[in-house]
N, C-alpha and C positions, 0 to 999 in steps of 0.2 A: 504494500500500500504506500502511496505517495501523497503527501499533503502539499498543496501548492495554491497560489493565488488563483482565483476565478478568472477565466478569460472570456472574451466575447463569444467564443465558440461553445462555451459551456452553458449558456443561458437556457436553452431549451431543455437540456438534460437536468439542470438544476431545478427548473420549474416542475418537471415530471417527478423528480426525486422528492422534492418538498411536498408535493401533493400526495404521493404514496406514503411518505413518512407520517403525515398528520391525519390521513384518512381514518375516520372513526375514532380518533383519539379523544378520550373523555374531557380533556382540557383544551380542546381546539374547536374553533368555530369555522375552520376551513379557510381562513383568510391569510394564512402564512405565505403561500405563493404570491398573493397580491401585494402583501407588505413588501416582500423582497423586490418585486417588480416596480412598485412605487418608489422605494428607496433608490433603486438603480436609476429610474427615469429622471429623478430630480438631483442626481449627483450626491445623494446622502448615504450611499453604501460605501462607507469609509474604508472598510476592509471586508473582503469576502474570500473565504478559503474553501477549497474542495478537497475531498479525499477521493483518490482515484485508484482503482485496482483493475489491472488488465484492460485499460482503456475505458473503463466504465466509472461514472461518477457515483460514489456510494455514500457520500456525506457532504454536508455544506454547513457553514457557519457565517453569520452576518454580524457586522458591527456598524453602528451608526452614532452620530453625535447626539449628546443629550445636554440639556441645560438644567440649572438648579436655581430656585428662587433666591438662594443665599449667595449666588454669584460664582460658584465653582466653575472652572473652565477646563477644557481639554479632557472631558470624561466621555465615555462611549457606552452605549447600550449594547448588550449582547443578545442576539437572537434575530430571527429564529435559528435554531440549531436543528438540523435534520440528518438522520441516518436511515439508509434503506432498511425497511423492516426485516429483510432477509439477512442483514449484516449487523443488527443491533446486539449489544452486550459483548462486543469484541474490542472495546477500547477506541473505536473510531471517533465517537463524540468527544472523548477525553483528549485524544490527539489533536483534534481540531481546536478545542478550547485552549489547550496549552500552547499550541502554535500561534493562535491568534493573540493571546495575551502577551506572549513574548514580542510579537511584531508591534503591538500597540505600545509596549514599553519602549521598544527601540525607536519608535516614531515620536516619543516624548509625551505620550498620554499620561494623565494623572491618575486614572483609574477606570474601572468598569462597573456597570450596574446591570442587574437583570431582575426579572420576576421569575421565581422558580422555587423548587424544592430545596430547603436548606440542607436536608440530609444528603442530597446529591451534590449540590454546588459548593457545599462546605469543604469538600475535599480539595477544591481549588483555592480556598482561602476566602470565598465569599461569605459574608455574614450580614445579618440585619443590623442596621444602625438606627438608634432611636431618633436622631436628628434629621432623618430622611423619610419622606413620605410620597405617596402618589394616591390620588383619590381613587377609591374603590379597590385598592390592593392591600390585603392584610399585611401588617408591618413585618410579620415573620417571613413573608415571601418576597419582600423587596430587599434584595441582597447587594451589597457593595463590596468592592475589592480595591482599596487604595494602593497605588504603586509607590507612594511615599507616605509620610506621616500625616498628611492633611486629609481629613474627612470632609466630604461635602455636607452642606446643611440645607434644609428647606425641602420644598416640593420639587421632585424631578419632573422634567418635561421631556418625554420621549419624542422622537421626531414625529411630525404630523402624519407622515405616511403610515404609521401604525394605526391611525384612526380613520383611514380612507380619504385623507386630504393630501393634495399635492400642490 
């Protein structure tokens, strides 16, 4: 398996992969392929990586800029993260996450934030932070990972593409 940056030639395969990965998932409304498409169309897909095996895209991770009401800058939202259902539980998602976080650090990012399961994402260092919120998201599922000692404060604003706006 090879982890690399997404290329223009990957777009159709990524769309199909993300659709398969989230089909019927209990925490999905099916909008994940559209989110990635909208982020890409407005230039807000800051970093996108794919996992490729034998010429086939089997995983994808997206990172996009976020803002905080407290003024923190250079933070990125993680997601969607997708792995082909036939390839799950083999470390592909973890490899994408670790690779993406390292590239963000190398590019000068201050940290990453996501909405997810603390039991899963805690292994990467993500944790809930009492000073950070997002309307409608339980505090225990809004997880931050600072790359330095400064934590963001206030309400996080994920890119508008997550909400159907471009």
